[in-house]
C-alpha distance (Angstrom), angle and dihedral (degrees) to the residues before:
residue distance angle dihedral
M1 . . .
K2 3.78 . .
K3 3.75 116.1 .
C4 3.81 97.7 -168.4
S5 3.76 135.0 14.0
H6 3.76 122.9 -105.0
S7 3.85 95.1 -116.4
A8 3.84 95.4 50.9
H9 3.79 90.6 50.8
E10 3.89 93.9 53.0
S11 3.85 94.0 50.1
L12 3.79 90.4 56.5
T13 3.80 93.8 55.8
E14 3.80 95.6 47.7
L15 3.79 120.3 88.9
N16 3.76 118.7 -142.0
I17 3.81 104.7 -140.6
T18 3.83 96.8 173.4
P19 3.83 95.1 99.3
M20 3.79 90.9 48.0
L21 3.80 91.3 51.6
D22 3.82 90.7 48.6
L23 3.81 89.4 52.4
A24 3.82 91.4 47.3
F25 3.81 93.4 51.6
V26 3.86 90.9 46.9
L27 3.78 90.9 52.5
L28 3.79 91.0 45.5
V29 3.81 90.9 53.3
I30 3.82 92.0 47.8
F31 3.81 91.1 51.2
I32 3.75 93.1 47.4
I33 3.84 92.0 50.2
S34 3.75 94.8 43.2
T35 3.82 97.5 50.2
I36 3.84 117.1 95.8
P37 3.77 116.3 -130.4
P38 3.77 114.5 -116.0
V39 3.78 100.1 -99.4
K40 3.84 95.1 162.6
K41 3.82 92.8 67.7
M42 3.79 92.3 69.5
D43 3.79 117.7 102.2
L44 3.77 108.0 -118.9
T45 3.84 132.4 154.7
L46 3.78 103.2 -137.3
P47 3.82 118.3 -152.7
V48 3.74 118.5 -102.9
A49 3.76 118.0 -119.0
S50 3.77 115.9 -126.9
K51 3.80 116.6 -124.2
H52 3.74 113.4 -115.5
Q53 3.74 133.0 179.7
K54 3.75 110.8 -89.3
D55 3.74 119.2 -131.4
P56 3.80 113.2 -108.5
P57 3.81 108.7 -97.1
H58 3.79 112.5 -101.8
K59 3.77 113.9 -118.7
A60 3.82 109.9 -118.8
K61 3.72 122.6 -135.3
Y62 3.80 114.6 -134.5
I63 3.75 122.4 -144.6
S64 3.84 108.8 -165.2
V65 3.78 120.6 -161.9
Q66 3.78 116.4 -162.9
A67 3.75 125.3 -152.6
D68 3.75 90.7 -105.5
G69 3.76 92.1 53.7
N70 3.77 100.6 -103.2
L71 3.77 114.4 145.1
F72 3.83 129.8 -147.4
I73 3.74 129.9 -173.4
D74 3.80 103.4 -150.6
R75 3.85 96.5 -41.4
D76 3.76 98.2 -33.0
D77 3.83 119.4 104.8
C78 3.77 112.7 -117.1
P79 3.85 124.7 -177.8
L80 3.80 116.5 -138.3
A81 3.77 90.9 -114.0
D82 3.80 92.8 58.9
L83 3.90 96.5 42.4
Q84 3.81 94.7 89.6
K85 3.92 93.4 50.3
R86 3.80 92.2 46.6
L87 3.75 92.9 48.0
L88 3.78 91.0 49.6
A89 3.80 91.1 51.1
M90 3.81 91.6 48.2
R91 3.83 91.6 48.1
D92 3.80 91.5 49.4
A93 3.75 89.4 51.4
E94 3.74 94.0 46.5
P95 3.84 114.9 21.5
D96 3.85 92.9 -168.4
L97 3.79 94.0 55.2
N98 3.78 117.5 167.1
V99 3.84 116.9 -155.2
I100 3.79 127.1 -169.2
I101 3.78 117.7 -168.0
R102 3.80 116.0 -149.7
G103 3.79 116.9 -167.1
D104 3.76 127.9 -171.1
A105 3.80 112.5 -114.7
K106 3.82 90.4 -115.1
T107 3.77 94.5 47.9
K108 3.76 114.1 117.9
Y109 3.75 113.9 -115.1
R110 3.87 89.3 -127.2
Q111 3.84 87.8 71.2
I112 3.71 94.3 48.9
R113 3.80 89.8 47.1
T114 3.81 90.7 53.5
V115 3.87 89.7 53.7
L116 3.84 90.4 48.8
D117 3.84 90.7 49.7
I118 3.86 90.2 52.6
C119 3.79 89.7 50.4
Q120 3.77 90.7 51.2
Q121 3.86 92.0 48.0
V122 3.86 88.3 53.0
N123 3.91 90.0 50.4
L124 3.74 95.2 -118.9
V125 3.83 107.5 167.8
K126 3.80 100.2 -176.2
V127 3.80 106.4 62.2
D128 3.83 121.9 144.3
L129 3.73 135.5 178.3
A130 3.86 118.2 -129.4
T131 3.73 119.2 -134.1
E132 3.81 136.5 168.7
I133 3.76 129.5 -127.7
N134 3.81 114.5 -129.4
K135 3.82 111.8 -131.6
């Protein structure tokens, strides 16, 4: 007495590799498209840049925000109410003013955002946030 037919038994032992081949070809196409051609191996004579006098670096003004909300411009105490007037005066004295905002790690973002809003109201273009790199 036969328990299973001959054709059903053969289909169970065969492995259908068509989906795996499709996946392999798709991955191959993706790798071919995503690779960058080796441009650096071409022989080119690149132009030489002329040396010019560098502009003197602009000294940045630091606005420090402590965790308790106290503000300092460089090392001078500055109440929040006076920050806009002092920034306007500094911007009028130096139109290309560079400001770096340093916030204590425990400072609430709301206090930093207030300082950023005041810098935007004064039309300061060069405003950066200072961070530290963990070693």
